[in-house]
C-alpha positions as CSV (number, residue, x, y, z in Angstrom):
1,M,-12.6,-16.3,-11.9
2,G,-14.0,-16.6,-8.4
3,F,-13.2,-16.9,-4.8
4,S,-10.9,-19.9,-5.0
5,R,-9.1,-18.4,-8.0
6,L,-8.5,-15.3,-5.8
7,W,-7.0,-17.5,-3.0
8,A,-4.6,-19.1,-5.5
9,V,-3.7,-15.9,-7.2
10,L,-3.1,-14.0,-4.0
11,A,-1.1,-17.0,-2.5
12,A,1.0,-16.8,-5.6
13,V,1.6,-13.1,-5.2
14,S,2.6,-13.7,-1.6
15,L,5.1,-16.3,-2.7
16,C,6.4,-14.0,-5.4
17,C,6.9,-11.2,-2.8
18,C,8.8,-13.6,-0.5
19,A,10.6,-16.1,-2.7
20,V,12.3,-14.0,-5.4
21,P,16.0,-13.4,-5.3
22,S,17.9,-10.2,-4.9
23,F,16.3,-6.8,-5.4
24,A,17.6,-3.3,-5.9
25,S,17.1,-0.4,-3.5
26,C,13.5,0.6,-3.0
27,K,12.2,3.6,-4.9
28,D,8.5,3.5,-4.2
29,E,6.8,6.0,-1.9
30,T,3.5,5.4,-0.2
31,R,0.7,6.8,-2.3
32,Q,-1.6,8.5,0.1
33,D,-4.2,9.1,-2.6
34,E,-4.7,5.3,-3.3
35,S,-6.1,2.8,-0.9
36,P,-4.9,-0.8,-1.3
37,G,-7.3,-3.5,-2.7
38,F,-5.5,-6.1,-0.6
39,V,-2.7,-6.5,1.8
40,F,-0.4,-9.5,2.3
41,R,1.6,-10.7,5.2
42,M,4.1,-13.6,5.1
43,T,5.0,-14.6,8.6
44,K,8.2,-16.1,10.0
45,A,6.4,-19.4,10.2
46,A,6.5,-19.6,6.4
47,T,10.3,-19.5,6.4
48,N,10.4,-23.2,7.4
49,F,8.3,-24.1,4.4
50,L,10.3,-21.8,2.1
51,N,13.5,-23.4,3.6
52,Q,12.3,-26.9,2.6
53,E,11.4,-25.7,-0.9
54,S,14.8,-24.0,-1.2
55,I,16.6,-27.2,-0.2
56,E,14.8,-29.2,-2.8
57,V,15.6,-26.6,-5.5
58,I,19.2,-26.4,-4.4
59,Q,19.7,-30.2,-4.5
60,A,18.1,-30.5,-7.9
61,V,20.4,-27.7,-9.2
62,L,23.5,-29.3,-7.7
63,K,22.8,-32.7,-9.2
64,N,22.4,-31.1,-12.6
65,T,25.4,-28.8,-12.4
66,T,27.8,-29.1,-15.4
67,F,31.5,-28.7,-15.1
68,P,34.0,-27.8,-17.9
69,S,37.0,-29.9,-18.6
70,V,40.2,-28.5,-17.1
71,Q,43.7,-28.9,-18.5
72,D,46.7,-27.6,-16.6
73,N,50.2,-28.5,-15.4
74,S,52.2,-28.2,-12.2
75,P,55.9,-28.5,-11.7
76,I,57.3,-31.0,-9.3
77,P,60.6,-29.9,-7.7
78,F,63.6,-31.8,-8.8
79,I,61.5,-34.3,-10.8
80,G,59.7,-32.5,-13.7
81,T,56.2,-31.4,-14.6
82,V,52.9,-33.2,-14.3
83,Y,50.3,-32.4,-17.0
84,Y,46.7,-33.3,-16.1
85,S,43.2,-33.1,-17.6
86,L,40.0,-33.3,-15.5
87,T,37.0,-34.6,-17.4
88,D,33.5,-36.1,-16.9
89,L,33.0,-34.2,-13.6
90,R,29.6,-34.6,-12.1
91,I,27.9,-34.3,-8.7
92,T,26.5,-37.7,-7.7
93,N,25.1,-37.1,-4.3
94,T,24.1,-34.2,-2.0
95,A,22.7,-33.8,1.5
96,V,21.8,-30.7,3.5
97,A,22.2,-31.2,7.2
98,K,21.3,-27.8,8.5
99,S,19.6,-24.8,6.9
100,E,17.3,-21.9,7.6
101,I,15.8,-18.8,6.0
102,V,16.1,-15.6,8.0
103,L,14.1,-12.4,7.5
104,L,16.5,-9.4,7.4
105,E,14.8,-6.4,8.7
106,G,14.5,-3.6,6.1
107,Y,16.3,-5.8,3.6
108,G,15.0,-9.1,2.5
109,L,15.7,-12.8,3.0
110,S,18.8,-14.9,3.5
111,F,19.3,-18.7,3.1
112,H,22.0,-20.2,5.4
113,G,23.0,-23.8,4.7
114,K,25.6,-25.6,6.8
115,D,27.3,-29.0,6.6
116,I,26.1,-29.5,3.0
117,E,27.6,-32.7,1.7
118,I,28.6,-32.7,-2.0
119,V,30.1,-35.8,-3.7
120,V,31.8,-35.3,-7.0
121,Q,33.1,-38.0,-9.3
122,G,35.3,-37.6,-12.4
123,K,38.3,-38.7,-14.4
124,V,41.9,-37.4,-14.4
125,S,44.3,-38.1,-17.2
126,Y,48.0,-37.2,-16.3
127,E,51.5,-37.6,-17.5
128,Y,54.9,-36.9,-16.1
129,R,57.5,-35.1,-18.2
130,S,61.1,-34.9,-17.0
131,W,63.7,-32.9,-19.0
132,L,66.4,-35.1,-17.4
133,T,65.1,-38.5,-18.5
134,S,62.5,-37.5,-21.1
135,Y,60.2,-40.0,-19.4
136,V,56.5,-39.8,-20.2
137,S,53.8,-41.8,-18.5
138,N,50.2,-41.2,-19.6
139,R,47.4,-42.7,-17.4
140,T,43.7,-42.2,-16.6
141,I,42.3,-42.7,-13.1
142,L,38.8,-42.3,-11.6
143,F,38.5,-40.2,-8.5
144,T,35.8,-39.2,-6.0
145,V,35.7,-36.0,-4.0
146,Y,33.8,-35.7,-0.6
147,T,33.2,-32.2,0.6
148,K,31.4,-30.4,3.4
149,T,30.3,-26.9,2.5
150,S,28.5,-23.8,3.7
151,L,26.2,-21.9,1.4
152,N,24.7,-18.4,1.8
153,I,22.3,-16.9,-0.6
154,T,21.0,-13.4,0.2
155,S,17.9,-11.9,-1.4
156,R,17.0,-8.2,-1.3
157,V,13.3,-7.4,-1.6
158,S,12.3,-4.0,-3.0
159,S,10.3,-2.3,-5.8
160,S,10.0,0.6,-8.1
161,N,7.0,2.2,-9.7
162,G,4.8,-0.7,-8.4
163,T,6.9,-3.5,-9.7
164,F,9.7,-5.6,-8.3
165,L,13.3,-4.9,-9.3
166,I,15.3,-8.1,-9.6
167,E,19.1,-8.4,-9.6
168,P,21.2,-11.6,-9.6
169,P,21.2,-13.1,-6.1
170,S,24.4,-13.0,-4.1
171,C,25.8,-16.5,-3.6
172,H,28.8,-17.6,-1.4
173,L,29.9,-21.2,-1.2
174,H,32.6,-22.0,1.3
175,I,34.3,-25.4,1.3
176,D,34.9,-26.4,4.9
177,D,36.4,-29.8,4.2
178,L,37.5,-31.6,1.0
179,Q,38.8,-35.1,0.6
180,L,39.9,-36.5,-2.7
181,R,40.2,-40.3,-3.2
182,L,41.8,-41.8,-6.3
183,A,40.9,-45.2,-7.5
184,K,44.5,-46.1,-7.4
185,N,46.8,-44.9,-4.7
186,E,49.9,-47.2,-4.9
187,N,52.7,-44.6,-4.8
188,L,53.7,-41.2,-3.5
189,G,53.4,-39.7,-7.0
190,I,49.7,-40.6,-7.2
191,Q,49.2,-39.2,-3.7
192,F,50.9,-36.0,-4.7
193,L,48.7,-35.8,-7.8
194,G,45.6,-36.2,-5.6
195,D,46.7,-33.4,-3.3
196,M,47.4,-31.2,-6.2
197,L,44.0,-31.7,-7.8
198,T,42.1,-30.4,-4.7
199,I,43.0,-26.8,-5.7
200,P,41.3,-26.7,-9.1
201,I,38.4,-28.8,-7.9
202,R,37.7,-26.3,-5.1
203,Q,37.7,-23.5,-7.6
204,L,35.4,-25.3,-9.9
205,L,32.9,-26.1,-7.2
206,R,32.7,-22.5,-6.0
207,I,32.3,-21.1,-9.5
208,Q,30.0,-23.6,-11.1
209,V,27.6,-24.2,-8.2
210,C,27.0,-20.5,-7.5
211,S,26.7,-19.9,-11.3
212,E,24.0,-22.5,-11.7
213,L,22.2,-21.4,-8.6
214,R,22.2,-17.8,-9.8
215,N,20.9,-18.8,-13.3
216,V,18.0,-20.9,-11.8
217,G,17.4,-18.1,-9.3
218,K,17.0,-15.6,-12.1
219,E,14.7,-17.9,-14.0
220,L,12.5,-18.5,-10.9
221,S,12.5,-14.7,-10.3
222,F,11.5,-13.9,-13.8
223,R,8.6,-16.5,-13.8
224,L,7.4,-15.3,-10.4
225,Q,7.8,-11.6,-11.3
226,E,5.5,-12.1,-14.2
227,Q,2.8,-12.6,-11.7
228,T,3.6,-9.5,-9.5
229,D,2.4,-6.8,-11.8
230,K,-0.7,-8.0,-13.6
231,L,-2.2,-11.4,-13.1
232,T,-4.0,-12.7,-16.2
233,L,-6.9,-14.7,-14.9
234,D,-8.2,-15.7,-18.4
235,D,-8.4,-14.3,-21.9
236,R,-10.8,-11.6,-20.7
237,N,-9.9,-10.8,-17.1
238,A,-6.8,-9.7,-15.2
239,L,-6.0,-8.4,-11.8
240,D,-3.7,-5.4,-11.3
241,V,-1.6,-6.5,-8.3
242,S,1.2,-3.8,-8.6
243,L,2.5,-2.5,-5.3
244,L,1.4,0.8,-3.8
245,S,4.5,1.1,-1.6
246,C,7.8,-0.6,-0.7
247,P,7.5,-4.0,1.1
248,L,7.5,-3.7,4.9
249,I,10.1,-6.1,6.2
250,T,10.7,-7.0,9.9
251,K,12.4,-9.9,11.6
252,D,8.9,-11.5,12.0
253,Y,7.1,-10.9,8.7
254,I,7.0,-9.3,5.2
255,E,4.0,-7.2,4.4
256,T,2.9,-5.7,1.1
257,R,0.1,-3.5,-0.2
258,H,-1.4,-4.0,-3.7
259,K,-3.8,-2.2,-6.0
260,G,-6.2,-5.0,-6.6
261,W,-7.9,-3.4,-9.6
262,M,-10.0,-5.7,-11.7
263,I,-9.4,-5.4,-15.5
264,H,-12.3,-6.8,-17.6
265,R,-11.7,-6.8,-21.4
266,G,-9.2,-4.0,-21.0
267,E,-11.4,-1.9,-18.9
268,V,-10.8,-1.2,-15.2
269,L,-13.9,-2.2,-13.4
270,G,-13.2,-0.5,-10.1
271,R,-10.4,1.4,-8.4
272,N,-11.8,1.9,-4.9
273,G,-9.8,0.1,-2.3
274,S,-10.2,0.3,1.4
275,S,-8.3,1.7,4.4
276,L,-6.6,-1.6,5.0
277,W,-3.0,-0.5,5.7
278,A,-3.3,-1.2,9.4
279,P,-0.7,-4.0,9.9
280,L,-2.2,-7.5,10.0
281,D,-1.2,-8.1,13.6
282,S,-4.3,-10.2,14.1
283,V,-2.7,-13.0,12.0
284,P,-1.5,-15.8,14.3
285,T,2.2,-16.2,14.4
286,E,1.9,-19.9,13.6
287,R,0.1,-19.3,10.3
288,M,2.2,-18.8,7.2
289,M,0.2,-16.1,5.5
290,G,-2.4,-13.5,6.1
291,M,-4.4,-11.6,3.6
292,R,-6.9,-8.8,3.8
293,I,-9.1,-8.2,0.7
294,A,-11.3,-5.1,0.3
295,D,-14.9,-5.9,-0.6
296,S,-14.5,-3.6,-3.7
297,V,-12.1,-6.2,-5.1
298,L,-14.6,-9.0,-4.5
299,E,-17.3,-6.9,-6.0
300,S,-15.3,-6.4,-9.2
301,L,-14.7,-10.1,-9.4
302,A,-18.4,-10.7,-9.1
303,H,-19.2,-8.1,-11.7
304,A,-16.8,-9.8,-14.2
305,F,-18.4,-13.2,-13.4
306,F,-21.9,-11.9,-14.0
307,Q,-20.8,-10.3,-17.3
308,E,-19.4,-13.5,-18.6
309,N,-21.6,-16.2,-17.1
310,L,-25.0,-14.9,-16.2
311,L,-25.9,-11.9,-18.4
312,K,-26.3,-13.2,-21.9
313,N,-28.7,-14.9,-24.3
314,F,-29.5,-18.6,-23.9
315,T,-30.7,-21.0,-26.5
316,W,-32.4,-24.3,-25.5
317,D,-29.0,-26.1,-25.6
318,D,-27.5,-23.4,-23.4
319,V,-30.2,-23.8,-20.9
320,E,-29.7,-27.5,-20.7
321,E,-26.0,-27.1,-20.3
322,V,-26.0,-24.3,-17.8
323,F,-28.9,-25.2,-15.6
324,G,-28.8,-29.0,-16.0
325,S,-31.8,-31.3,-15.8
326,T,-32.0,-32.4,-12.2
327,S,-35.1,-33.2,-10.1
328,D,-35.0,-29.7,-8.9
329,T,-35.0,-28.0,-12.3
330,T,-37.0,-30.4,-14.4
331,G,-40.2,-28.4,-14.0
332,F,-38.4,-25.2,-14.9
333,L,-36.8,-26.7,-18.0
334,E,-40.0,-28.4,-19.2
335,F,-41.8,-25.1,-18.9
336,C,-39.2,-23.3,-21.0
337,K,-39.3,-26.0,-23.6
338,K,-43.1,-25.8,-23.7
339,V,-43.0,-22.0,-24.4
340,L,-40.6,-22.5,-27.3
341,V,-42.6,-25.4,-28.9
342,R,-45.9,-23.5,-28.4
343,T,-44.6,-20.3,-30.1
344,G,-42.9,-21.8,-33.1
345,G,-42.7,-25.6,-33.2
346,K,-39.6,-27.7,-33.1
347,D,-37.4,-25.3,-35.1
348,S,-37.9,-22.7,-32.3
349,L,-35.6,-24.8,-30.1
350,E,-32.7,-23.2,-32.0
351,Q,-33.9,-19.7,-31.2
352,T,-33.1,-17.6,-28.3
353,L,-35.0,-18.7,-25.2
354,L,-33.9,-16.4,-22.5
355,I,-32.4,-13.0,-22.6
356,V,-30.8,-12.2,-19.3
357,S,-29.7,-8.7,-18.5
358,S,-29.0,-6.5,-15.4
359,P,-29.8,-2.8,-15.1
360,R,-26.8,-2.3,-12.8
361,P,-23.7,-4.2,-11.7
362,P,-24.1,-6.6,-8.7
363,K,-23.5,-5.1,-5.2
364,L,-21.2,-6.8,-2.7
365,S,-20.3,-5.9,0.8
366,C,-18.5,-7.6,3.6
367,E,-20.0,-7.5,7.1
368,P,-19.2,-9.4,10.3
369,S,-22.0,-11.8,9.5
370,G,-20.6,-12.7,6.0
371,I,-20.4,-11.7,2.4
372,H,-23.6,-10.1,1.0
373,L,-24.1,-10.2,-2.7
374,S,-27.2,-8.8,-4.4
375,S,-28.3,-8.2,-7.9
376,T,-31.4,-7.4,-9.9
377,I,-31.6,-9.5,-13.0
378,K,-34.2,-9.2,-15.8
379,V,-35.2,-12.4,-17.7
380,D,-37.0,-12.0,-21.0
381,V,-38.7,-15.2,-22.2
382,T,-39.3,-14.8,-26.0
383,Q,-42.5,-15.9,-27.8
384,D,-44.6,-14.8,-30.8
385,G,-47.0,-12.8,-28.7
386,G,-44.3,-10.7,-27.2
387,P,-41.9,-11.1,-24.3
388,V,-42.7,-12.3,-20.9
389,L,-40.4,-10.0,-18.8
390,F,-39.6,-10.9,-15.3
391,S,-37.5,-8.7,-12.9
392,I,-35.6,-10.8,-10.4
393,Q,-33.9,-9.6,-7.3
394,L,-31.4,-12.1,-5.9
395,F,-29.7,-11.7,-2.5
396,I,-27.0,-14.3,-1.7
397,K,-25.5,-14.4,1.7
398,T,-22.3,-16.3,2.5
399,I,-21.8,-17.0,6.2
400,S,-18.0,-16.9,6.1
401,S,-17.3,-17.1,9.8
402,A,-19.1,-20.5,10.1
403,H,-17.1,-22.2,7.4
404,A,-13.5,-22.7,6.2
405,I,-12.7,-23.2,2.6
406,T,-11.0,-26.5,2.1
407,E,-9.8,-28.1,-1.1
408,G,-12.6,-29.8,-3.0
409,R,-15.4,-27.9,-1.2
410,S,-17.4,-25.0,-2.6
411,I,-18.2,-21.8,-0.8
412,N,-21.3,-22.1,1.3
413,G,-24.0,-19.8,0.3
414,T,-27.7,-19.2,0.9
415,V,-30.3,-17.2,-1.0
416,D,-31.9,-14.9,1.5
417,T,-34.4,-13.1,-0.7
418,F,-35.7,-13.9,-4.2
419,R,-38.4,-11.8,-5.8
420,V,-40.0,-12.4,-9.2
421,K,-42.2,-9.7,-10.8
422,S,-44.0,-10.1,-14.1
423,V,-43.6,-6.8,-16.0
424,D,-45.5,-7.4,-19.3
425,T,-48.6,-9.4,-20.2
426,S,-48.4,-12.1,-22.8
427,I,-50.4,-14.8,-24.6
428,L,-49.7,-17.2,-21.8
429,T,-52.6,-18.2,-19.7
430,P,-52.8,-16.8,-16.2
431,E,-52.0,-20.2,-14.8
432,E,-48.9,-20.5,-16.9
433,L,-47.9,-17.0,-16.2
434,A,-48.1,-17.7,-12.5
435,T,-46.3,-21.1,-12.9
436,F,-43.1,-19.7,-14.3
437,P,-42.1,-17.5,-11.4
438,K,-42.9,-20.3,-8.9
439,L,-40.7,-22.7,-10.9
440,L,-37.9,-20.2,-11.2
441,R,-38.2,-19.2,-7.5
442,N,-38.0,-22.9,-6.5
443,Y,-35.0,-23.4,-8.8
444,V,-33.1,-20.5,-7.4
445,K,-33.8,-21.5,-3.8
446,T,-32.9,-25.1,-4.2
447,V,-29.9,-25.1,-6.6
448,A,-28.6,-21.5,-6.8
449,Q,-25.6,-22.5,-4.8
450,E,-24.9,-25.4,-7.1
451,V,-25.4,-23.5,-10.4
452,V,-24.1,-20.1,-9.5
453,L,-21.5,-20.6,-6.7
454,E,-20.1,-24.0,-7.9
455,R,-20.0,-22.7,-11.5
456,F,-18.2,-19.7,-10.1
457,E,-15.6,-21.9,-8.6
458,R,-15.4,-24.3,-11.6
459,E,-14.6,-21.4,-13.8
460,V,-12.0,-20.3,-11.3
461,L,-10.3,-23.7,-11.1
462,D,-10.2,-24.0,-14.9
463,S,-8.6,-20.6,-15.1
464,V,-6.1,-21.5,-12.4
465,N,-5.0,-24.7,-14.3
466,H,-4.9,-22.9,-17.6
467,N,-2.6,-20.1,-16.2
468,G,-0.2,-22.5,-14.5
469,M,-1.1,-21.5,-10.9
470,D,-2.5,-24.9,-10.0
471,G,0.7,-25.9,-8.1
472,I,0.0,-23.5,-5.2
473,L,-2.3,-25.1,-2.6
474,L,-3.8,-23.6,0.5
475,V,-3.6,-25.7,3.6
476,D,-6.3,-25.4,6.4
477,P,-7.4,-21.9,5.3
478,V,-9.8,-20.0,7.5
479,F,-11.4,-16.7,6.7
480,N,-13.6,-14.2,8.4
481,T,-15.4,-11.0,7.3
482,Q,-15.5,-7.6,8.9
483,H,-16.9,-4.2,7.7
484,G,-15.4,-3.6,4.3
485,Y,-13.0,-6.5,4.0
486,L,-12.5,-10.2,4.1
487,Q,-9.4,-11.6,5.9
488,L,-7.8,-15.0,5.1
489,E,-5.3,-16.9,7.3
490,T,-3.7,-19.9,5.8
491,N,-0.7,-22.2,5.4
492,I,0.5,-22.9,1.9
493,S,2.0,-25.8,0.0
494,I,3.5,-26.2,-3.5
495,E,3.2,-29.3,-5.6
496,D,6.5,-30.7,-6.9
497,H,5.9,-29.8,-10.5
498,F,5.5,-26.0,-9.8
499,F,9.3,-25.6,-9.3
500,A,10.3,-28.8,-11.2
501,R,8.9,-27.7,-14.5
502,I,10.8,-24.4,-14.2
503,I,14.0,-26.1,-13.3
504,K,13.7,-28.7,-16.0
505,Q,13.1,-26.1,-18.6
506,K,16.1,-24.2,-17.5
507,I,18.3,-27.3,-17.4
508,Y,17.1,-29.1,-20.4
509,G,15.8,-26.2,-22.5
């Protein structure tokens, strides 16, 4: 977990809030006794992005729409009856000329597509039967259908008991123009057949296209809804992102309030939110998404990270892996190795070297100057003559207003204060006893950002990829801190495979 994981997770939640299909009526009531851990806003600017994503999904669905074979007959006055069979129907080309997504105040979202070109090809087998002449002619002809259609898909956004309620989306396909061209058109009978086939083909298009769109819409809704109650960050941590009230929907934005409770190994680390329900009107209208996060949520994330990554026992191999052997840490590592060899010889390298613990969870607060993280850590260096116990106070300050998080960059942090105090005496010489704190202090000041913050983000990104959220990208994000919360303003992008793998799984099983 970590900050970048939080960005990806919360961006996903925002997408879930705004991209899922139809919802039932809202049954949630604002819970006055609970403060939100974070608040989201998707602005009208995001509808252009969602519109483009919707077009790509719709075109992919159309090209993979399957049609059943149709057998029917139609009488021809004074001549007889024509029996026909439509087979091998498939959509070969699509194009969307105009489309938009509209925010419906108090309701949800609506996709409007106009002048959507759909080209269908297939085969028709037919025969004429006349009771007068008993004449039968059985032939098969290829045909192509060119259509211009209008498509409306309406999505209602609502919730109940903190979770989204999802119903099949409403879909209406209107065929504005349809032209059928047969491969052979040498007589009036063939022309009449072509005119007659336009009726069943219209019906097939309306039924099958909307049926496929509803099926894929339900699949996307199900996948996204899985992330709107509890987000599993890894096998030990999850974030309760259930809603505290119904979504607030206007013609300009959708805004939602979420718990933001951190769940670590099944235990809720913190439930204290912040009074953040003031609408995010400070988010620029040209930005797709705004997000306000209570510092209590960030503190819970830091607590879980400390529990899993910093507060544990280290063997020599652990130390080399975690701290690395760089020019900044060589002295520190050599000292640790010397202590082990001196107290037990070569075999001692397999023994516990450092026992790291914390008397209390880390403290984190957001201020206008940045994010302030502090923790007191106890380091116990084991040896035969007894432990060498050091109490370390670490204060990390992130100047959030001076930096923007961009892809591939770590969060910028500095160590403001670092104190090392020797608690117990040991068999180490006074010179050695004085050397270790100096080496450790030098290490923390020079590479704390690399080892702590970058490891923080590395753990996060691994978790993002593992949990399938790596398809959501933040574009030009900027954040700033105020008393009690951090606010993010960003655009978002989605890699092709994010939707593609869901669609492929639905289509191909």
